[in-house]
N, C-alpha and C positions, 0 to 999 in steps of 0.2 A: 645313543640315547640310553641304552640299557646297561652300559658299562657300570660295573660294581653295584648292580641292583641288589644283590644278596647282602653286601655290606651296608647299603643304605637301609634295607629292611631291618638289619640287626641294630642299626643306630636308632631307628624309630622304636623298636622294642626296648632298647636300653633306656630311652627317655621315660617310657611308661614304667619300666622296672624301677628306676630311681625315684620316680614320683611316689609309687606305692611304698617303696622301701623307706623313704624319708617321712611319709605321712603316717605310717602304721608301725610304731615302735614295738607293739606287742607281737607283730608277725615277722619280725626281722630274722629270728633264729630259724623258723620254719622255712622262710623264703630262701635264706642262704643254703640251708641243708638241701632243699629240693633242687636249687640251682646247680649245686655241685654234684648231686646225685644224677641229674639228667644230662650233664655235660658230656660224659663218656659216650653217650649214644650218638655223638657226632660221627662216630666211625661208620654208622649205617649209611651215611652219604656215599661211602665207597661203593655200596651195592645199588643205590637208588639214583643218584644224580647223573652218572654217565649215560644212563639209558634214555633220559628224556630232556635233559637241560645241560648246557655247557656254559655256566656263568663265568664271568671274569672274577677273579679272586685276587686277594693280596698275595703277592710274590708268585702267582701262578700255581699254587699248591693243588688246586682242584684238577688242573690239567696233568700235573706230574703224579699225584698220589691218589686222586679220586676223592679227596676230602680236603677241606681248607680250614683256615682259622675261623671263617664265618660259620662253618657248620657247628663248631663247638660254641661259639658265641650265641648263635641262634638258639640252640638247645639250653644253654645256661639261662638266658633271659626268658625264654618261653616256659620252661619248667618252673622257674621261680614265680612267674606271674600266674600260671595255672594252679599252682599249689595254694595260693592265698586269695584268689578271686573266686569267691563262692557265694 
């Protein structure tokens, strides 16, 4: 039931990210800048995720490396949304 929950959560964030991105043309530059600036922090999942959660991920990267594609996608969408929703 919880297979790929992390990826599904990223998909939900992506929907909201694209809605805000398409609706607010004046905030696109700030949103993209913040999204790319926050994305490298996906490396923090290496230190945090293995201790409390073992989610399924694309290609099994979380099991192999401690971080996955979903980590970077989550931070991309979340930092972009947080930077413009005020």
